[in-house]
C-alpha positions as a Markdown table, in Angstrom:
| # | Residue | x | y | z |
|---|---|---|---|---|
| 1 | Unk | -103.9 | 128.1 | -26.6 |
| 2 | Unk | -106.8 | 127.1 | -29.0 |
| 3 | Unk | -104.3 | 126.8 | -31.9 |
| 4 | Unk | -101.9 | 124.8 | -29.8 |
| 5 | Unk | -104.5 | 122.3 | -28.6 |
| 6 | Unk | -105.9 | 122.0 | -32.3 |
| 7 | Unk | -102.2 | 121.4 | -33.5 |
| 8 | Unk | -101.8 | 118.7 | -30.9 |
| 9 | Unk | -105.0 | 117.1 | -31.6 |
| 10 | Unk | -104.2 | 117.0 | -35.4 |
| 11 | Unk | -100.9 | 115.4 | -34.8 |
| 12 | Unk | -102.3 | 112.8 | -32.4 |
| 13 | Unk | -105.0 | 111.8 | -34.9 |
| 14 | Unk | -102.3 | 111.7 | -37.9 |
| 15 | Unk | -100.2 | 109.6 | -35.5 |
| 16 | Unk | -102.9 | 107.1 | -34.4 |
| 17 | Unk | -104.1 | 106.6 | -37.9 |
| 18 | Unk | -100.8 | 105.9 | -39.4 |
| 19 | Unk | -99.8 | 103.6 | -36.4 |
| 20 | Unk | -103.2 | 101.8 | -36.7 |
| 21 | Unk | -102.5 | 101.0 | -40.4 |
| 22 | Unk | -98.8 | 100.0 | -40.0 |
| 23 | Unk | -98.8 | 98.0 | -36.6 |
| 24 | Unk | -98.3 | 94.3 | -37.1 |
| 25 | Unk | -100.2 | 93.3 | -34.0 |
| 26 | Unk | -104.1 | 93.0 | -34.4 |
| 27 | Unk | -104.8 | 93.8 | -30.7 |
| 28 | Unk | -102.9 | 96.9 | -31.0 |
| 29 | Unk | -104.4 | 97.9 | -34.3 |
| 30 | Unk | -107.7 | 97.6 | -32.6 |
| 31 | Unk | -106.9 | 99.7 | -29.7 |
| 32 | Unk | -105.4 | 102.4 | -31.9 |
| 33 | Unk | -108.5 | 102.3 | -34.1 |
| 34 | Unk | -110.7 | 103.0 | -30.8 |
| 35 | Unk | -108.3 | 105.9 | -29.9 |
| 36 | Unk | -108.6 | 107.3 | -33.6 |
| 37 | Unk | -112.3 | 107.2 | -33.3 |
| 38 | Unk | -112.2 | 109.0 | -30.0 |
| 39 | Unk | -109.8 | 111.6 | -31.2 |
| 40 | Unk | -111.9 | 112.2 | -34.2 |
| 41 | Unk | -115.0 | 112.8 | -32.0 |
| 42 | Unk | -113.0 | 115.6 | -30.2 |
| 43 | Unk | -112.3 | 117.0 | -33.7 |
| 44 | Unk | -115.8 | 117.2 | -34.7 |
| 45 | Unk | -116.8 | 118.6 | -31.2 |
| 46 | Unk | -113.9 | 121.3 | -31.8 |
| 47 | Unk | -115.4 | 122.1 | -35.3 |
| 48 | Unk | -118.8 | 122.8 | -33.6 |
| 49 | Unk | -120.4 | 119.7 | -34.6 |
| 50 | Unk | -121.1 | 118.0 | -31.4 |
| 51 | Unk | -123.8 | 115.7 | -33.0 |
| 52 | Unk | -121.3 | 114.2 | -35.2 |
| 53 | Unk | -118.8 | 113.8 | -32.6 |
| 54 | Unk | -121.2 | 112.2 | -30.4 |
| 55 | Unk | -122.3 | 109.8 | -33.3 |
| 56 | Unk | -118.6 | 108.9 | -34.0 |
| 57 | Unk | -117.7 | 108.3 | -30.4 |
| 58 | Unk | -120.9 | 105.9 | -30.1 |
| 59 | Unk | -120.8 | 104.3 | -33.5 |
| 60 | Unk | -117.1 | 104.4 | -34.5 |
| 61 | Unk | -115.1 | 103.9 | -31.6 |
| 62 | Unk | -117.6 | 102.4 | -29.1 |
| 63 | Unk | -119.8 | 100.0 | -31.1 |
| 64 | Unk | -117.3 | 99.1 | -33.9 |
| 65 | Unk | -114.5 | 98.9 | -31.4 |
| 66 | Unk | -116.4 | 96.6 | -29.1 |
| 67 | Unk | -117.3 | 94.4 | -32.2 |
| 68 | Unk | -113.6 | 94.3 | -33.3 |
| 69 | Unk | -112.4 | 93.4 | -29.6 |
| 70 | Unk | -115.2 | 90.5 | -29.4 |
| 71 | Unk | -114.1 | 89.1 | -33.0 |
| 72 | Unk | -110.5 | 89.3 | -31.8 |
| 73 | Unk | -111.2 | 87.4 | -28.8 |
| 74 | Unk | -113.1 | 84.8 | -30.7 |
| 75 | Unk | -110.1 | 84.3 | -33.3 |
| 76 | Unk | -107.7 | 83.7 | -30.2 |
| 77 | Unk | -110.1 | 81.0 | -28.9 |
| 78 | Unk | -110.6 | 79.3 | -32.1 |
| 79 | Unk | -106.7 | 78.9 | -33.1 |
| 80 | Unk | -105.4 | 75.4 | -32.0 |
């Protein structure tokens, strides 16, 4: 069961990373980036490094994702 979960987690991580880089819509790329960060935090937790996983979730997905969403909103408002 553990191996199956790790395999699904690795597949989801690869899928979200590739999809984030290849999508044409900026809003989808930001959401996929946040999802990628959360999945990566789970991977770190599975690798017995919960401190790195927590930092990844807080900084990588949380703070950076919020900043990207804020900039995206500002870009949408500034377009004529």
